[in-house]
PDB file of N, CA, C and O in Angstrom:
ATOM      1  N   MET A   1     -24.052  -3.252 -12.938  1.00  0.00           N
ATOM      2  CA  MET A   1     -23.231  -2.455 -12.249  1.00  0.00           C
ATOM      3  C   MET A   1     -22.896  -2.643 -10.950  1.00  0.00           C
ATOM      4  O   MET A   1     -23.755  -2.595 -10.069  1.00  0.00           O
ATOM      5  N   ARG A   2     -21.336  -2.927 -10.641  1.00  0.00           N
ATOM      6  CA  ARG A   2     -21.733  -2.481  -8.842  1.00  0.00           C
ATOM      7  C   ARG A   2     -20.739  -1.435  -8.859  1.00  0.00           C
ATOM      8  O   ARG A   2     -20.277  -0.576  -9.610  1.00  0.00           O
ATOM      9  N   TRP A   3     -20.591  -2.008  -7.409  1.00  0.00           N
ATOM     10  CA  TRP A   3     -19.475  -0.876  -7.053  1.00  0.00           C
ATOM     11  C   TRP A   3     -18.038  -0.320  -7.106  1.00  0.00           C
ATOM     12  O   TRP A   3     -17.410   0.658  -6.701  1.00  0.00           O
ATOM     13  N   HIS A   4     -17.773  -1.841  -8.059  1.00  0.00           N
ATOM     14  CA  HIS A   4     -16.150  -1.976  -8.205  1.00  0.00           C
ATOM     15  C   HIS A   4     -15.714  -1.777  -9.773  1.00  0.00           C
ATOM     16  O   HIS A   4     -14.601  -1.991 -10.255  1.00  0.00           O
ATOM     17  N   ASP A   5     -17.103  -1.227 -10.552  1.00  0.00           N
ATOM     18  CA  ASP A   5     -16.594  -1.143 -11.547  1.00  0.00           C
ATOM     19  C   ASP A   5     -16.847   0.054 -12.113  1.00  0.00           C
ATOM     20  O   ASP A   5     -17.959   0.569 -11.988  1.00  0.00           O
ATOM     21  N   PRO A   6     -15.440   0.894 -13.094  1.00  0.00           N
ATOM     22  CA  PRO A   6     -15.525   2.581 -12.848  1.00  0.00           C
ATOM     23  C   PRO A   6     -16.877   2.900 -13.872  1.00  0.00           C
ATOM     24  O   PRO A   6     -16.750   3.718 -14.783  1.00  0.00           O
ATOM     25  N   ASP A   7     -17.809   2.388 -13.708  1.00  0.00           N
ATOM     26  CA  ASP A   7     -18.440   3.266 -14.418  1.00  0.00           C
ATOM     27  C   ASP A   7     -19.751   3.272 -13.700  1.00  0.00           C
ATOM     28  O   ASP A   7     -20.669   3.788 -14.339  1.00  0.00           O
ATOM     29  N   TRP A   8     -20.048   2.802 -12.485  1.00  0.00           N
ATOM     30  CA  TRP A   8     -20.523   2.856 -11.358  1.00  0.00           C
ATOM     31  C   TRP A   8     -20.672   4.050 -10.667  1.00  0.00           C
ATOM     32  O   TRP A   8     -19.881   4.567  -9.878  1.00  0.00           O
ATOM     33  N   ARG A   9     -22.309   4.639 -11.223  1.00  0.00           N
ATOM     34  CA  ARG A   9     -22.505   5.596  -9.929  1.00  0.00           C
ATOM     35  C   ARG A   9     -23.290   5.574  -9.063  1.00  0.00           C
ATOM     36  O   ARG A   9     -24.414   6.072  -9.118  1.00  0.00           O
ATOM     37  N   GLY A  10     -22.715   4.885  -7.966  1.00  0.00           N
ATOM     38  CA  GLY A  10     -23.269   4.103  -6.999  1.00  0.00           C
ATOM     39  C   GLY A  10     -24.969   5.283  -5.596  1.00  0.00           C
ATOM     40  O   GLY A  10     -25.296   6.468  -5.542  1.00  0.00           O
ATOM     41  N   LEU A  11     -25.153   4.798  -5.304  1.00  0.00           N
ATOM     42  CA  LEU A  11     -25.923   6.171  -4.023  1.00  0.00           C
ATOM     43  C   LEU A  11     -24.879   7.020  -3.134  1.00  0.00           C
ATOM     44  O   LEU A  11     -24.325   6.233  -2.367  1.00  0.00           O
ATOM     45  N   PRO A  12     -24.578   7.862  -3.020  1.00  0.00           N
ATOM     46  CA  PRO A  12     -23.558   9.302  -2.418  1.00  0.00           C
ATOM     47  C   PRO A  12     -24.197   8.522  -0.755  1.00  0.00           C
ATOM     48  O   PRO A  12     -25.254   7.897  -0.673  1.00  0.00           O
ATOM     49  N   ILE A  13     -23.259   8.773   0.381  1.00  0.00           N
ATOM     50  CA  ILE A  13     -24.178   8.944   1.267  1.00  0.00           C
ATOM     51  C   ILE A  13     -22.466   9.910   2.052  1.00  0.00           C
ATOM     52  O   ILE A  13     -21.253  10.028   1.878  1.00  0.00           O
ATOM     53  N   HIS A  14     -23.295  10.231   2.690  1.00  0.00           N
ATOM     54  CA  HIS A  14     -22.515  11.507   3.327  1.00  0.00           C
ATOM     55  C   HIS A  14     -21.775  11.316   4.346  1.00  0.00           C
ATOM     56  O   HIS A  14     -22.286  10.866   5.372  1.00  0.00           O
ATOM     57  N   GLU A  15     -20.206  11.662   4.278  1.00  0.00           N
ATOM     58  CA  GLU A  15     -19.094  11.083   4.826  1.00  0.00           C
ATOM     59  C   GLU A  15     -19.349  11.479   6.432  1.00  0.00           C
ATOM     60  O   GLU A  15     -18.598  10.896   7.213  1.00  0.00           O
ATOM     61  N   ALA A  16     -20.103  12.194   6.883  1.00  0.00           N
ATOM     62  CA  ALA A  16     -20.556  12.563   7.741  1.00  0.00           C
ATOM     63  C   ALA A  16     -21.261  11.331   8.951  1.00  0.00           C
ATOM     64  O   ALA A  16     -21.057  11.003  10.119  1.00  0.00           O
ATOM     65  N   ASP A  17     -22.283  10.906   7.697  1.00  0.00           N
ATOM     66  CA  ASP A  17     -23.079   9.393   7.949  1.00  0.00           C
ATOM     67  C   ASP A  17     -22.194   8.140   8.670  1.00  0.00           C
ATOM     68  O   ASP A  17     -22.166   7.411   9.662  1.00  0.00           O
ATOM     69  N   ILE A  18     -21.581   8.416   7.565  1.00  0.00           N
ATOM     70  CA  ILE A  18     -20.375   6.999   8.018  1.00  0.00           C
ATOM     71  C   ILE A  18     -19.793   7.173   9.304  1.00  0.00           C
ATOM     72  O   ILE A  18     -19.782   6.237  10.103  1.00  0.00           O
ATOM     73  N   ALA A  19     -19.067   8.836   9.714  1.00  0.00           N
ATOM     74  CA  ALA A  19     -18.096   8.714  10.761  1.00  0.00           C
ATOM     75  C   ALA A  19     -19.021   7.934  11.561  1.00  0.00           C
ATOM     76  O   ALA A  19     -18.985   6.708  11.668  1.00  0.00           O
ATOM     77  N   ALA A  20     -20.143   8.987  12.309  1.00  0.00           N
ATOM     78  CA  ALA A  20     -21.052   8.759  13.099  1.00  0.00           C
ATOM     79  C   ALA A  20     -21.913   7.327  13.200  1.00  0.00           C
ATOM     80  O   ALA A  20     -22.181   6.972  14.348  1.00  0.00           O
ATOM     81  N   ALA A  21     -22.277   6.646  12.328  1.00  0.00           N
ATOM     82  CA  ALA A  21     -22.475   5.448  12.416  1.00  0.00           C
ATOM     83  C   ALA A  21     -21.545   4.182  12.358  1.00  0.00           C
ATOM     84  O   ALA A  21     -21.894   3.028  12.110  1.00  0.00           O
ATOM     85  N   ALA A  22     -20.440   4.591  12.607  1.00  0.00           N
ATOM     86  CA  ALA A  22     -19.228   4.766  13.136  1.00  0.00           C
ATOM     87  C   ALA A  22     -18.389   4.577  14.916  1.00  0.00           C
ATOM     88  O   ALA A  22     -17.952   3.721  15.686  1.00  0.00           O
ATOM     89  N   VAL A  23     -18.606   6.131  14.767  1.00  0.00           N
ATOM     90  CA  VAL A  23     -18.828   6.109  16.294  1.00  0.00           C
ATOM     91  C   VAL A  23     -19.864   5.269  17.520  1.00  0.00           C
ATOM     92  O   VAL A  23     -19.586   4.812  18.629  1.00  0.00           O
ATOM     93  N   ALA A  24     -21.100   5.317  16.766  1.00  0.00           N
ATOM     94  CA  ALA A  24     -22.034   4.793  17.498  1.00  0.00           C
ATOM     95  C   ALA A  24     -21.513   3.503  17.340  1.00  0.00           C
ATOM     96  O   ALA A  24     -20.895   3.248  18.374  1.00  0.00           O
ATOM     97  N   ALA A  25     -21.456   2.577  16.567  1.00  0.00           N
ATOM     98  CA  ALA A  25     -21.266   1.486  16.574  1.00  0.00           C
ATOM     99  C   ALA A  25     -19.828   0.647  17.518  1.00  0.00           C
ATOM    100  O   ALA A  25     -19.710  -0.473  18.015  1.00  0.00           O
ATOM    101  N   LEU A  26     -18.977   1.768  17.432  1.00  0.00           N
ATOM    102  CA  LEU A  26     -17.776   1.648  18.233  1.00  0.00           C
ATOM    103  C   LEU A  26     -18.217   1.806  20.221  1.00  0.00           C
ATOM    104  O   LEU A  26     -17.844   1.102  21.160  1.00  0.00           O
ATOM    105  N   LEU A  27     -19.216   3.152  20.184  1.00  0.00           N
ATOM    106  CA  LEU A  27     -19.637   3.768  21.490  1.00  0.00           C
ATOM    107  C   LEU A  27     -20.924   3.205  22.166  1.00  0.00           C
ATOM    108  O   LEU A  27     -21.174   3.374  23.360  1.00  0.00           O
ATOM    109  N   SER A  28     -21.660   2.570  21.357  1.00  0.00           N
ATOM    110  CA  SER A  28     -22.917   1.931  22.204  1.00  0.00           C
ATOM    111  C   SER A  28     -22.411   0.597  22.330  1.00  0.00           C
ATOM    112  O   SER A  28     -21.415   0.127  21.780  1.00  0.00           O
ATOM    113  N   ASP A  29     -23.133   0.095  23.040  1.00  0.00           N
ATOM    114  CA  ASP A  29     -23.523  -1.335  23.218  1.00  0.00           C
ATOM    115  C   ASP A  29     -24.614  -1.527  22.494  1.00  0.00           C
ATOM    116  O   ASP A  29     -25.441  -0.706  22.095  1.00  0.00           O
ATOM    117  N   GLY A  30     -24.538  -2.996  22.316  1.00  0.00           N
ATOM    118  CA  GLY A  30     -24.739  -3.369  21.217  1.00  0.00           C
ATOM    119  C   GLY A  30     -24.852  -2.933  20.158  1.00  0.00           C
ATOM    120  O   GLY A  30     -25.845  -2.433  19.630  1.00  0.00           O
ATOM    121  N   HIS A  31     -23.346  -3.166  19.580  1.00  0.00           N
ATOM    122  CA  HIS A  31     -23.015  -3.614  18.611  1.00  0.00           C
ATOM    123  C   HIS A  31     -21.952  -4.658  17.904  1.00  0.00           C
ATOM    124  O   HIS A  31     -21.724  -5.131  16.791  1.00  0.00           O
ATOM    125  N   HIS A  32     -21.395  -4.724  19.386  1.00  0.00           N
ATOM    126  CA  HIS A  32     -20.346  -6.085  19.135  1.00  0.00           C
ATOM    127  C   HIS A  32     -20.444  -7.872  18.268  1.00  0.00           C
ATOM    128  O   HIS A  32     -20.862  -9.026  18.363  1.00  0.00           O
ATOM    129  N   GLY A  33     -19.626  -6.811  17.382  1.00  0.00           N
ATOM    130  CA  GLY A  33     -19.771  -8.829  16.220  1.00  0.00           C
ATOM    131  C   GLY A  33     -20.570  -7.912  15.475  1.00  0.00           C
ATOM    132  O   GLY A  33     -21.611  -8.555  15.599  1.00  0.00           O
ATOM    133  N   ARG A  34     -20.900  -6.960  14.826  1.00  0.00           N
ATOM    134  CA  ARG A  34     -22.416  -6.738  13.350  1.00  0.00           C
ATOM    135  C   ARG A  34     -21.766  -6.036  12.494  1.00  0.00           C
ATOM    136  O   ARG A  34     -20.872  -5.212  12.685  1.00  0.00           O
ATOM    137  N   ALA A  35     -22.223  -6.373  11.592  1.00  0.00           N
ATOM    138  CA  ALA A  35     -21.209  -5.203  10.323  1.00  0.00           C
ATOM    139  C   ALA A  35     -22.694  -4.568   9.612  1.00  0.00           C
ATOM    140  O   ALA A  35     -23.834  -5.029   9.563  1.00  0.00           O
ATOM    141  N   TYR A  36     -22.270  -3.687   9.259  1.00  0.00           N
ATOM    142  CA  TYR A  36     -23.704  -2.683   8.961  1.00  0.00           C
ATOM    143  C   TYR A  36     -23.429  -2.236   7.204  1.00  0.00           C
ATOM    144  O   TYR A  36     -22.764  -1.249   6.887  1.00  0.00           O
ATOM    145  N   ASP A  37     -24.034  -3.104   6.274  1.00  0.00           N
ATOM    146  CA  ASP A  37     -23.898  -1.805   4.714  1.00  0.00           C
ATOM    147  C   ASP A  37     -24.987  -1.065   4.728  1.00  0.00           C
ATOM    148  O   ASP A  37     -26.176  -1.370   4.644  1.00  0.00           O
ATOM    149  N   LEU A  38     -24.255   0.295   4.886  1.00  0.00           N
ATOM    150  CA  LEU A  38     -25.153   1.458   4.331  1.00  0.00           C
ATOM    151  C   LEU A  38     -25.108   1.706   3.313  1.00  0.00           C
ATOM    152  O   LEU A  38     -25.038   2.933   3.378  1.00  0.00           O
ATOM    153  N   LEU A  39     -25.092   1.475   2.369  1.00  0.00           N
ATOM    154  CA  LEU A  39     -26.073   1.469   0.724  1.00  0.00           C
ATOM    155  C   LEU A  39     -26.310   0.034  -0.331  1.00  0.00           C
ATOM    156  O   LEU A  39     -25.362  -0.748  -0.397  1.00  0.00           O
ATOM    157  N   PRO A  40     -27.113  -0.162  -0.839  1.00  0.00           N
ATOM    158  CA  PRO A  40     -27.080  -1.151  -1.287  1.00  0.00           C
ATOM    159  C   PRO A  40     -26.167  -1.489  -2.265  1.00  0.00           C
ATOM    160  O   PRO A  40     -25.412  -0.728  -2.871  1.00  0.00           O
ATOM    161  N   GLY A  41     -26.322  -3.006  -2.409  1.00  0.00           N
ATOM    162  CA  GLY A  41     -25.167  -3.104  -3.395  1.00  0.00           C
ATOM    163  C   GLY A  41     -25.241  -3.075  -4.748  1.00  0.00           C
ATOM    164  O   GLY A  41     -24.278  -3.433  -5.426  1.00  0.00           O
ATOM    165  N   GLU A  42     -26.329  -2.671  -5.270  1.00  0.00           N
ATOM    166  CA  GLU A  42     -26.866  -2.569  -6.671  1.00  0.00           C
ATOM    167  C   GLU A  42     -28.587  -1.340  -6.990  1.00  0.00           C
ATOM    168  O   GLU A  42     -29.731  -1.619  -6.634  1.00  0.00           O
ATOM    169  N   ILE A  43     -28.209  -0.294  -7.604  1.00  0.00           N
ATOM    170  CA  ILE A  43     -28.923   0.030  -7.613  1.00  0.00           C
ATOM    171  C   ILE A  43     -29.891   0.603  -9.122  1.00  0.00           C
ATOM    172  O   ILE A  43     -29.490   0.324 -10.252  1.00  0.00           O
ATOM    173  N   PRO A  44     -30.821   1.193  -8.948  1.00  0.00           N
ATOM    174  CA  PRO A  44     -31.145   1.687 -10.818  1.00  0.00           C
ATOM    175  C   PRO A  44     -30.018   3.089 -11.256  1.00  0.00           C
ATOM    176  O   PRO A  44     -29.088   3.639 -10.666  1.00  0.00           O
ATOM    177  N   GLU A  45     -30.501   3.227 -12.224  1.00  0.00           N
ATOM    178  CA  GLU A  45     -29.801   4.686 -13.081  1.00  0.00           C
ATOM    179  C   GLU A  45     -30.929   5.374 -12.660  1.00  0.00           C
ATOM    180  O   GLU A  45     -32.064   4.920 -12.513  1.00  0.00           O
ATOM    181  N   PHE A  46     -30.313   7.123 -12.375  1.00  0.00           N
ATOM    182  CA  PHE A  46     -31.846   8.244 -12.484  1.00  0.00           C
ATOM    183  C   PHE A  46     -31.093   9.378 -12.646  1.00  0.00           C
ATOM    184  O   PHE A  46     -29.973   9.696 -12.248  1.00  0.00           O
ATOM    185  N   SER A  47     -32.148  10.070 -13.480  1.00  0.00           N
ATOM    186  CA  SER A  47     -31.837  11.068 -13.487  1.00  0.00           C
ATOM    187  C   SER A  47     -31.251  11.889 -12.839  1.00  0.00           C
ATOM    188  O   SER A  47     -31.269  11.613 -11.640  1.00  0.00           O
ATOM    189  N   ALA A  48     -30.480  13.221 -13.204  1.00  0.00           N
ATOM    190  CA  ALA A  48     -29.854  14.307 -12.358  1.00  0.00           C
ATOM    191  C   ALA A  48     -30.917  14.549 -11.070  1.00  0.00           C
ATOM    192  O   ALA A  48     -30.834  14.743  -9.857  1.00  0.00           O
ATOM    193  N   GLU A  49     -32.293  14.373 -12.413  1.00  0.00           N
ATOM    194  CA  GLU A  49     -34.023  15.549 -11.717  1.00  0.00           C
ATOM    195  C   GLU A  49     -34.152  14.714 -10.584  1.00  0.00           C
ATOM    196  O   GLU A  49     -34.522  15.341  -9.592  1.00  0.00           O
ATOM    197  N   GLU A  50     -33.930  13.242 -10.364  1.00  0.00           N
ATOM    198  CA  GLU A  50     -34.354  12.214 -10.060  1.00  0.00           C
ATOM    199  C   GLU A  50     -33.710  12.177  -8.567  1.00  0.00           C
ATOM    200  O   GLU A  50     -34.297  11.710  -7.590  1.00  0.00           O
ATOM    201  N   TRP A  51     -32.412  12.743  -8.551  1.00  0.00           N
ATOM    202  CA  TRP A  51     -31.622  11.915  -7.726  1.00  0.00           C
ATOM    203  C   TRP A  51     -31.670  11.883  -5.783  1.00  0.00           C
ATOM    204  O   TRP A  51     -31.259  11.104  -4.922  1.00  0.00           O
ATOM    205  N   ASP A  52     -32.644  13.605  -5.793  1.00  0.00           N
ATOM    206  CA  ASP A  52     -32.338  13.905  -4.603  1.00  0.00           C
ATOM    207  C   ASP A  52     -34.166  13.453  -3.968  1.00  0.00           C
ATOM    208  O   ASP A  52     -34.402  13.563  -2.764  1.00  0.00           O
ATOM    209  N   ALA A  53     -35.080  13.058  -4.777  1.00  0.00           N
ATOM    210  CA  ALA A  53     -35.964  12.283  -4.383  1.00  0.00           C
ATOM    211  C   ALA A  53     -36.630  11.129  -4.338  1.00  0.00           C
ATOM    212  O   ALA A  53     -37.720  10.758  -3.903  1.00  0.00           O
ATOM    213  N   ALA A  54     -35.650  10.606  -4.931  1.00  0.00           N
ATOM    214  CA  ALA A  54     -34.920   9.246  -4.734  1.00  0.00           C
ATOM    215  C   ALA A  54     -34.056   8.093  -4.042  1.00  0.00           C
ATOM    216  O   ALA A  54     -34.037   6.872  -3.884  1.00  0.00           O
ATOM    217  N   LEU A  55     -33.374   9.221  -3.741  1.00  0.00           N
ATOM    218  CA  LEU A  55     -31.836   9.156  -2.692  1.00  0.00           C
ATOM    219  C   LEU A  55     -32.299   8.835  -1.636  1.00  0.00           C
ATOM    220  O   LEU A  55     -32.397   9.798  -0.875  1.00  0.00           O
ATOM    221  N   ILE A  56     -32.735   7.632  -1.112  1.00  0.00           N
ATOM    222  CA  ILE A  56     -32.726   6.737   0.513  1.00  0.00           C
ATOM    223  C   ILE A  56     -31.732   5.636   0.287  1.00  0.00           C
ATOM    224  O   ILE A  56     -31.502   4.718  -0.501  1.00  0.00           O
ATOM    225  N   PRO A  57     -31.039   6.451   1.884  1.00  0.00           N
ATOM    226  CA  PRO A  57     -30.207   4.885   1.738  1.00  0.00           C
ATOM    227  C   PRO A  57     -30.616   3.961   2.646  1.00  0.00           C
ATOM    228  O   PRO A  57     -31.414   4.471   3.433  1.00  0.00           O
ATOM    229  N   LEU A  58     -30.371   2.650   2.896  1.00  0.00           N
ATOM    230  CA  LEU A  58     -30.611   1.926   3.851  1.00  0.00           C
ATOM    231  C   LEU A  58     -30.435   2.548   4.659  1.00  0.00           C
ATOM    232  O   LEU A  58     -29.539   3.392   4.623  1.00  0.00           O
ATOM    233  N   PRO A  59     -31.341   2.348   5.866  1.00  0.00           N
ATOM    234  CA  PRO A  59     -32.035   2.660   6.693  1.00  0.00           C
ATOM    235  C   PRO A  59     -30.884   2.675   8.408  1.00  0.00           C
ATOM    236  O   PRO A  59     -31.030   3.311   9.451  1.00  0.00           O
ATOM    237  N   THR A  60     -30.136   1.965   8.103  1.00  0.00           N
ATOM    238  CA  THR A  60     -28.398   1.921   9.017  1.00  0.00           C
ATOM    239  C   THR A  60     -28.395   2.209   9.141  1.00  0.00           C
ATOM    240  O   THR A  60     -28.545   2.193  10.363  1.00  0.00           O
ATOM    241  N   VAL A  61     -28.158   4.218   8.231  1.00  0.00           N
ATOM    242  CA  VAL A  61     -27.288   5.385   9.513  1.00  0.00           C
ATOM    243  C   VAL A  61     -28.527   5.311  10.909  1.00  0.00           C
ATOM    244  O   VAL A  61     -28.270   4.991  12.070  1.00  0.00           O
ATOM    245  N   GLU A  62     -29.932   5.726  10.324  1.00  0.00           N
ATOM    246  CA  GLU A  62     -30.609   5.497  11.819  1.00  0.00           C
ATOM    247  C   GLU A  62     -31.313   4.626  12.502  1.00  0.00           C
ATOM    248  O   GLU A  62     -32.215   4.961  13.271  1.00  0.00           O
ATOM    249  N   GLU A  63     -30.984   3.505  12.295  1.00  0.00           N
ATOM    250  CA  GLU A  63     -31.127   2.434  13.177  1.00  0.00           C
ATOM    251  C   GLU A  63     -29.300   3.002  14.035  1.00  0.00           C
ATOM    252  O   GLU A  63     -29.360   3.697  15.049  1.00  0.00           O
ATOM    253  N   VAL A  64     -28.145   2.668  13.565  1.00  0.00           N
ATOM    254  CA  VAL A  64     -27.409   2.955  14.075  1.00  0.00           C
ATOM    255  C   VAL A  64     -26.921   4.279  14.680  1.00  0.00           C
ATOM    256  O   VAL A  64     -26.073   4.081  15.550  1.00  0.00           O
ATOM    257  N   THR A  65     -27.179   5.427  14.494  1.00  0.00           N
ATOM    258  CA  THR A  65     -26.844   6.667  15.486  1.00  0.00           C
ATOM    259  C   THR A  65     -28.808   6.865  16.080  1.00  0.00           C
ATOM    260  O   THR A  65     -29.100   7.368  17.165  1.00  0.00           O
ATOM    261  N   GLY A  66     -29.619   6.461  15.300  1.00  0.00           N
ATOM    262  CA  GLY A  66     -30.944   6.807  15.891  1.00  0.00           C
ATOM    263  C   GLY A  66     -31.602   7.796  15.066  1.00  0.00           C
ATOM    264  O   GLY A  66     -32.830   7.722  15.023  1.00  0.00           O
ATOM    265  N   ARG A  67     -30.967   8.804  14.333  1.00  0.00           N
ATOM    266  CA  ARG A  67     -30.871   9.902  13.690  1.00  0.00           C
ATOM    267  C   ARG A  67     -30.986   9.623  11.669  1.00  0.00           C
ATOM    268  O   ARG A  67     -29.874   9.286  11.264  1.00  0.00           O
ATOM    269  N   PRO A  68     -31.667   9.678  10.917  1.00  0.00           N
ATOM    270  CA  PRO A  68     -31.572   9.816   8.807  1.00  0.00           C
ATOM    271  C   PRO A  68     -30.698  10.353   8.746  1.00  0.00           C
ATOM    272  O   PRO A  68     -30.253  11.219   9.499  1.00  0.00           O
ATOM    273  N   ALA A  69     -30.172   9.781   7.525  1.00  0.00           N
ATOM    274  CA  ALA A  69     -29.512  10.141   6.891  1.00  0.00           C
ATOM    275  C   ALA A  69     -29.264  11.247   6.055  1.00  0.00           C
ATOM    276  O   ALA A  69     -30.162  11.411   5.230  1.00  0.00           O
ATOM    277  N   ARG A  70     -28.101  12.271   5.982  1.00  0.00           N
ATOM    278  CA  ARG A  70     -28.504  13.188   5.155  1.00  0.00           C
ATOM    279  C   ARG A  70     -28.866  12.737   3.634  1.00  0.00           C
ATOM    280  O   ARG A  70     -28.718  11.669   3.040  1.00  0.00           O
ATOM    281  N   ARG A  71     -29.280  13.711   3.340  1.00  0.00           N
ATOM    282  CA  ARG A  71     -29.845  14.114   1.599  1.00  0.00           C
ATOM    283  C   ARG A  71     -28.857  14.192   1.231  1.00  0.00           C
ATOM    284  O   ARG A  71     -27.771  14.427   1.759  1.00  0.00           O
ATOM    285  N   TYR A  72     -29.423  13.838  -0.491  1.00  0.00           N
ATOM    286  CA  TYR A  72     -27.757  14.328  -0.814  1.00  0.00           C
ATOM    287  C   TYR A  72     -27.773  15.443  -1.264  1.00  0.00           C
ATOM    288  O   TYR A  72     -26.808  15.725  -1.974  1.00  0.00           O
ATOM    289  N   ALA A  73     -28.471  16.149  -1.125  1.00  0.00           N
ATOM    290  CA  ALA A  73     -28.742  17.725  -1.258  1.00  0.00           C
ATOM    291  C   ALA A  73     -27.948  18.213  -0.187  1.00  0.00           C
ATOM    292  O   ALA A  73     -27.010  18.737  -0.789  1.00  0.00           O
ATOM    293  N   SER A  74     -27.732  18.374   1.076  1.00  0.00           N
ATOM    294  CA  SER A  74     -26.839  17.963   1.905  1.00  0.00           C
ATOM    295  C   SER A  74     -25.411  18.407   1.161  1.00  0.00           C
ATOM    296  O   SER A  74     -24.884  19.420   0.704  1.00  0.00           O
ATOM    297  N   TRP A  75     -25.093  16.787   1.364  1.00  0.00           N
ATOM    298  CA  TRP A  75     -24.137  16.320   0.397  1.00  0.00           C
ATOM    299  C   TRP A  75     -23.561  17.796  -0.142  1.00  0.00           C
ATOM    300  O   TRP A  75     -22.809  18.643   0.341  1.00  0.00           O
ATOM    301  N   ALA A  76     -24.409  17.643  -1.567  1.00  0.00           N
ATOM    302  CA  ALA A  76     -23.844  18.788  -2.649  1.00  0.00           C
ATOM    303  C   ALA A  76     -23.677  20.128  -1.794  1.00  0.00           C
ATOM    304  O   ALA A  76     -22.479  20.389  -1.895  1.00  0.00           O
ATOM    305  N   VAL A  77     -24.147  20.890  -1.179  1.00  0.00           N
ATOM    306  CA  VAL A  77     -23.940  22.241  -0.457  1.00  0.00           C
ATOM    307  C   VAL A  77     -22.638  22.206   0.058  1.00  0.00           C
ATOM    308  O   VAL A  77     -21.632  22.828  -0.284  1.00  0.00           O
ATOM    309  N   ASP A  78     -22.863  21.202   1.124  1.00  0.00           N
ATOM    310  CA  ASP A  78     -21.015  20.764   1.601  1.00  0.00           C
ATOM    311  C   ASP A  78     -19.994  20.555   1.092  1.00  0.00           C
ATOM    312  O   ASP A  78     -18.857  20.631   1.558  1.00  0.00           O
ATOM    313  N   HIS A  79     -20.395  20.239  -0.041  1.00  0.00           N
ATOM    314  CA  HIS A  79     -19.120  20.014  -1.328  1.00  0.00           C
ATOM    315  C   HIS A  79     -19.111  20.385  -2.353  1.00  0.00           C
ATOM    316  O   HIS A  79     -18.473  19.863  -3.267  1.00  0.00           O
ATOM    317  N   ALA A  80     -19.780  21.323  -2.441  1.00  0.00           N
ATOM    318  CA  ALA A  80     -20.006  22.203  -4.127  1.00  0.00           C
ATOM    319  C   ALA A  80     -18.703  23.484  -4.319  1.00  0.00           C
ATOM    320  O   ALA A  80     -18.593  24.108  -5.374  1.00  0.00           O
ATOM    321  N   ALA A  81     -17.758  23.728  -3.076  1.00  0.00           N
ATOM    322  CA  ALA A  81     -16.239  23.801  -3.538  1.00  0.00           C
ATOM    323  C   ALA A  81     -15.275  23.308  -3.964  1.00  0.00           C
ATOM    324  O   ALA A  81     -14.254  23.788  -4.458  1.00  0.00           O
ATOM    325  N   ASP A  82     -15.841  21.566  -3.625  1.00  0.00           N
ATOM    326  CA  ASP A  82     -14.680  21.212  -4.305  1.00  0.00           C
ATOM    327  C   ASP A  82     -15.161  20.868  -5.643  1.00  0.00           C
ATOM    328  O   ASP A  82     -14.573  20.107  -6.411  1.00  0.00           O
ATOM    329  N   PHE A  83     -15.997  21.328  -5.821  1.00  0.00           N
ATOM    330  CA  PHE A  83     -16.567  20.905  -7.479  1.00  0.00           C
ATOM    331  C   PHE A  83     -16.152  22.372  -8.534  1.00  0.00           C
ATOM    332  O   PHE A  83     -16.237  22.296  -9.760  1.00  0.00           O
ATOM    333  N   ARG A  84     -15.708  23.654  -7.815  1.00  0.00           N
ATOM    334  CA  ARG A  84     -15.010  24.748  -8.809  1.00  0.00           C
ATOM    335  C   ARG A  84     -13.747  25.373  -8.854  1.00  0.00           C
ATOM    336  O   ARG A  84     -13.489  26.181  -9.745  1.00  0.00           O
TER     337      ARG A  84
END
């Protein structure tokens, strides 16, 4: 299953990590002409209990920004109100 499949449940990445990687790539030296994948294209399926323990995005966010990507639990807390 791939990201364009309507049943795909990809690894979520916090939008703040996407923004931080974009800012670093645009404003820091050494990124000209580079393209970064923030998530793998295909992933195994995980149970709800396995998500936070197993969720490890590609190391790209840390490589570009100098700090690790946020965990799924952080995204869930930040977006809890969206599901109420």
